[in-house]
C-alpha positions in Angstrom: 0.0 0.0 0.0 1.4 3.4 -1.0 0.6 5.9 1.7 1.0 9.7 1.8 1.4 10.8 5.4 0.8 14.3 6.6 2.2 14.8 10.1 0.2 17.6 11.8 1.6 19.3 14.9 4.4 18.1 17.1 3.3 14.5 17.7 2.2 14.0 14.2 5.4 15.3 12.7 7.6 13.1 14.9 5.6 9.9 14.1 5.6 10.6 10.3 9.3 11.2 10.6 9.7 7.7 12.0 7.5 6.2 9.3 9.8 7.7 6.7 12.8 6.4 8.5 11.3 2.9 8.7 10.5 3.1 5.0 14.1 4.1 4.1 15.5 1.2 6.1 13.2 -1.4 4.6 14.0 -0.2 1.0 10.3 -0.5 -0.1 9.7 3.2 -0.9 6.0 2.8 0.0 5.7 5.9 2.1 6.1 9.6 1.4 5.2 12.4 3.8 5.3 16.0 4.8 5.1 17.7 8.2 2.9 20.7 9.0 3.3 22.8 12.1 2.9 26.3 13.6 6.0 25.8 15.7 9.4 26.3 13.9 11.5 24.4 16.5 9.3 21.3 16.2 9.9 21.2 12.4 13.6 21.8 12.7 13.9 18.8 15.1 12.8 16.3 12.4 15.5 14.1 10.9 14.1 12.2 7.9 11.5 14.4 6.3 13.3 16.7 3.9 13.4 20.4 4.7 11.3 21.3 1.7 8.6 19.0 3.0 8.4 20.8 6.4 5.6 23.3 6.2 5.4 26.2 8.7 2.0 27.8 8.9 0.6 30.7 10.9 3.7 32.9 10.8 1.7 36.1 10.7 -0.4 35.0 13.7 1.9 33.1 16.1 5.3 34.0 14.7 6.5 30.4 14.5 5.9 29.8 18.2 2.9 27.4 18.0 -0.6 27.8 19.2 -0.2 26.2 22.6 -3.3 24.1 23.3 -5.7 26.5 21.3 -7.1 24.1 18.7 -9.6 26.7 17.5 -6.7 28.9 16.4 -5.0 25.8 15.0 -8.1 25.1 12.8 -8.4 28.7 11.7 -4.8 29.0 10.7 -5.0 25.7 8.7 -8.2 26.9 6.9 -6.5 30.2 6.0 -3.4 28.5 4.7 -4.9 25.3 3.2 -3.7 26.2 -0.3 -0.1 26.2 0.7 -0.5 22.8 2.4 -2.3 21.3 -0.6 0.4 22.7 -2.9 3.1 21.0 -0.9 1.2 17.7 -1.1 0.8 18.1 -4.9 4.5 19.0 -5.3 5.5 15.8 -3.4 3.4 13.8 -5.8 0.1 11.9 -5.5 -0.3 10.1 -8.8 0.5 6.6 -7.4 -0.9 7.1 -3.8 -3.4 4.5 -2.5 -4.4 6.5 0.6 -3.7 9.6 2.7 -3.1 9.3 6.4 -3.2 12.5 8.6 -1.3 11.8 11.8 -1.8 14.0 14.8 -1.9 14.2 18.6 -5.5 15.1 19.3 -4.9 16.8 22.7 -2.8 19.8 21.6 -3.5 22.8 19.4 -2.1 22.6 15.9 -2.7 18.9 15.1 -5.9 18.8 17.0 -7.4 21.8 15.3 -5.7 21.5 11.9 -6.1 17.8 11.0 -9.9 17.8 10.6 -9.6 20.9 8.3 -7.0 19.3 6.2 -8.9 16.0 6.0 -12.0 17.8 4.7 -10.0 19.4 1.9 -8.2 16.2 1.0 -11.6 14.4 0.6 -12.9 17.2 -1.5 -9.9 17.2 -3.9 -8.7 13.6 -4.2 -10.5 10.3 -4.9 -8.3 8.2 -2.7 -9.5 7.5 0.9 -8.4 9.8 3.7 -7.7 8.3 7.1 -6.6 9.8 10.4 -4.2 8.3 12.9 -5.1 10.1 16.1 -3.3 9.8 19.4 -5.6 10.5 22.4 -4.1 11.9 25.6 -4.0 10.1 29.0 -6.2 11.6 31.7 -3.1 12.8 33.6 -2.3 15.1 30.8 -5.1 17.4 31.9 -8.8 18.0 31.2 -8.0 20.6 28.5 -6.2 18.0 26.5 -9.1 15.6 26.9 -11.6 18.3 25.9 -9.5 19.1 22.8 -9.2 15.5 21.9 -13.0 14.9 22.1 -13.7 17.9 19.9 -11.1 16.9 17.4 -12.0 13.3 17.3 -15.7 14.1 16.9 -14.9 16.2 13.9 -12.4 13.8 12.4 -14.9 11.0 12.3 -17.1 13.0 10.1 -14.3 14.3 7.8 -12.4 11.1 7.2 -13.0 7.6 5.8 -11.9 6.1 9.1 -9.9 7.1 12.2 -7.2 4.8 13.7 -6.9 5.5 17.5 -3.8 5.1 19.7 -4.6 5.6 23.4 -1.6 6.9 25.3 -3.0 5.9 28.7 -3.3 2.2 27.7 0.3 2.0 26.7 2.3 3.8 29.4 3.8 1.7 32.1 2.7 2.0 35.7 4.4 4.9 37.4 5.7 6.2 34.1 4.8 9.7 32.9 3.4 10.1 29.5 6.1 12.6 28.6 9.0 10.2 29.4 7.2 7.5 27.5 6.6 9.4 24.2 9.5 7.8 22.2 8.5 4.3 23.3 4.9 4.9 22.5 5.8 6.3 19.1 7.9 3.2 18.4 4.8 1.1 19.2 2.7 3.1 16.8 5.1 2.9 13.9 5.9 -0.8 14.4 2.2 -1.8 14.1 1.0 0.6 11.4 4.2 0.3 9.4 3.6 -3.4 8.8 -0.1 -2.9 8.0 0.5 -0.1 5.5 3.3 -1.9 3.7 1.2 -5.0 3.1 0.7 -6.0 -0.5 3.9 -4.4 -1.8 6.4 -6.7 -3.4 9.6 -6.9 -1.4 12.8 -9.0 -1.4 10.8 -12.0 0.0 8.4 -12.1 -2.9 4.6 -12.1 -3.1 2.5 -13.7 -0.4 0.4 -16.8 -0.9 -2.7 -15.0 0.2 -2.0 -11.4 -0.7 -3.5 -8.5 1.3 -3.4 -5.6 -1.1 -4.5 -2.0 -0.7 -8.1 -2.8 -1.8 -8.5 -5.3 1.1 -7.4 -2.7 3.6 -9.6 0.0 2.0 -12.7 -2.2 1.9 -12.1 -3.2 5.6 -12.1 0.5 6.6 -14.8 1.8 4.3 -17.6 1.8 6.9 -16.0 4.8 8.7 -16.0 5.3 12.5 -13.0 4.4 14.6 -10.6 1.5 14.4 -8.3 -0.3 16.8 -5.3 -2.5 16.0 -4.1 -5.7 17.7 -0.6 -6.9 17.3 1.5 -9.9 18.5 4.8 -11.4 17.5 6.7 -14.7 17.9 10.3 -15.5 17.3 11.2 -18.0 14.6 13.7 -20.7 15.4 15.1 -22.6 12.5 15.8 -26.4 12.6 19.5 -25.6 12.6 19.1 -23.3 15.6 17.1 -25.9 17.4 19.8 -28.5 16.7 22.5 -26.1 18.0 20.4 -25.5 21.1 20.1 -29.2 21.7 23.8 -29.8 21.4 25.0 -26.9 23.6 22.0 -25.6 25.5 19.8 -28.6 25.7 16.5 -29.1 23.9 14.6 -28.4 27.1 16.2 -24.9 27.3 15.4 -24.1 23.7 11.7 -25.0 24.2 11.6 -22.8 27.3 13.1 -19.7 25.6 11.0 -16.6 25.7 11.5 -13.0 24.9 9.5 -10.9 27.2 5.9 -12.1 26.9 6.5 -13.3 23.3 6.5 -17.1 22.7 9.1 -18.7 20.5 7.7 -20.0 17.2 9.6 -23.3 16.6 8.4 -23.9 13.0 6.4 -27.1 13.5 2.6 -27.0 13.4 2.6 -23.6 11.8 -1.2 -23.5 11.5 -1.8 -23.8 15.2 0.9 -21.3 15.9 -0.6 -18.7 13.6 -4.1 -19.2 15.1 -2.6 -18.7 18.6 -0.8 -15.6 17.5 -3.9 -14.1 16.0 -5.8 -14.8 19.2 -3.1 -13.1 21.3 -3.2 -10.1 19.0 -6.9 -9.6 19.3 -7.3 -10.5 23.0 -4.2 -8.6 24.1 -3.4 -5.0 24.3 -5.1 -3.0 21.5 -4.1 0.4 20.3 -7.5 1.4 21.6 -8.9 -0.8 24.4 -12.4 -1.7 23.2 -15.2 -4.3 23.1 -13.9 -6.2 20.0 -17.2 -8.0 19.7 -18.7 -4.7 18.4 -16.4 -4.4 15.4 -18.2 -4.4 12.1 -15.3 -5.6 9.9 -11.9 -7.0 10.5 -8.6 -7.9 8.7 -6.0 -10.5 9.7 -2.5 -10.0 8.4 0.4 -12.5 9.0 3.9 -11.1 8.3 7.2 -12.9 8.5 9.5 -15.3 6.6 7.7 -16.9 3.7 8.4 -20.5 4.9 6.5 -19.7 8.1 3.3 -18.6 6.3 0.5 -21.1 6.3 -2.8 -20.7 4.3 -4.7 -23.1 6.6 -3.6 -21.1 9.6 -4.7 -17.8 8.1 -8.1 -19.2 7.0 -8.8 -20.7 10.5 -7.8 -17.4 12.1 -10.2 -15.5 9.9 -13.0 -17.9 10.9 -12.2 -17.5 14.6 -12.2 -13.7 14.3 -15.5 -13.8 12.4 -17.1 -15.8 15.2 -16.1 -13.1 17.7 -17.1 -9.8 16.0 -20.4 -8.2 15.2 -20.0 -8.2 11.5 -19.3 -11.0 9.0 -16.6 -9.3 6.8 -13.2 -10.6 7.7 -10.4 -10.4 5.2 -6.9 -11.8 5.6 -3.7 -12.9 4.1 0.1 -12.9 4.5 3.0 -10.6 3.8 6.4 -12.2 3.4 9.2 -10.3 5.1 12.9 -11.0 5.9 12.6 -11.2 9.6 13.4 -13.3 12.7 9.8 -12.9 13.8 6.3 -13.7 12.7 3.8 -10.9 13.4 0.0 -11.0 13.5 -2.0 -7.9 13.0 -5.7 -7.8 13.6 -7.6 -4.7 12.3 -10.9 -4.1 14.2 -12.8 -1.6 12.1 -15.8 0.5 13.0 -15.8 -0.3 16.7 -19.2 0.2 18.4 -18.0 0.5 22.0 -14.8 1.8 23.6 -14.9 2.7 27.3 -11.9 5.1 26.8 -13.8 7.1 24.2 -16.9 7.3 26.4 -14.7 8.5 29.3 -13.1 11.1 27.0 -16.4 12.5 26.0 -17.6 12.6 29.6 -14.5 14.6 30.6 -15.0 16.9 27.7 -18.7 17.5 28.6 -17.8 18.3 32.2 -15.0 20.6 31.1 -17.3 22.5 28.8 -19.8 23.0 31.6 -17.1 24.3 33.9 -15.9 26.8 31.3 -19.4 28.1 30.8 -19.9 28.4 34.6 -16.6 30.3 35.0 -17.6 32.7 32.3 -21.0 33.3 34.0 -19.3 34.0 37.3 -16.9 36.5 35.7 -19.8 38.2 34.0 -21.9 38.4 37.2 -19.0 39.7 39.2 -18.6 42.9 37.1 -22.1 43.4 35.7 -23.6 45.4 38.6 -20.4 46.8 40.1 -19.5 49.8 38.0 -20.3 51.3 34.7 -17.8 50.5 31.9 -15.7 53.3 30.5 -17.0 52.7 27.0 -19.4 50.3 25.2 
């Protein structure tokens, strides 16, 4: 799948920068991208997006210093300068693009406010689908961030073909601040979505037995709404490695080997291993914790060495997923990669229930009510005190 990324704001720019870095290392050349921001220093800190593809907007308003957490100003600046952003996208080239993905942290100002504006114009101008990858803030980041995220997400859902969600609060470790975890969280995002978005492209490992091409991904996401991603990996141990382990480390030790919580895939009974991997991806930690049984559509992707792929395992995995979601559309296939791991990705599209989103909306509602009350108190305090100097 050939994807054009637009990184909006600080978080969006950093993540797209990492997608471009990953694409360069893989040698697939599937990704291209630009970064858009109101803060000059954020753009200058990027490493892989070319300078000409870093677009500074709002200079006459905020002088390159960003909009803080004011997403209304972020939206207005984007609307005023949308022509320069679209021109940068056209200059970079869109003739062979399968989809646009707007990436933004939804709790701040520039990305939160600007991404829905850009998405609307992309859908108006181009025929390709427009998706958003939105990062929602943890509650500890403050009520204003939650309020911004709720407003931005509510708008993005209406302006895009689908919104992928990554929930910071679900991925930070206990006792870890979100700020200190940013790099690790961004790595998690790029690892998962990078494999998904590269699916279907021919690499060094050849074409998959059951190809998942861009149309499969697009059809899975066509219902709109919000989408969560499940991901799990297992190490691959070749027969030669197993023999070496048996000679020097003992077969018992090789069978016990684990890396973190990831089981070792020994090569035998590939079908059962793939099914177990898919179950772990769907029942484990999702990018957005949700009730997976409410998903309308799903996609199963197995990526790894070609000799570890198994058609029977993929088909059985698809059947298992279909039995456990609300809808009946489950697509799937494999993507051969030169890797020491096998990865399973489960796309749960058009989720019907996500407690974290409900919580976000409730916080936003309370924050809005508090803001209104504060304004009323301020008005009441001065209304009857003195006459104003002028009207």
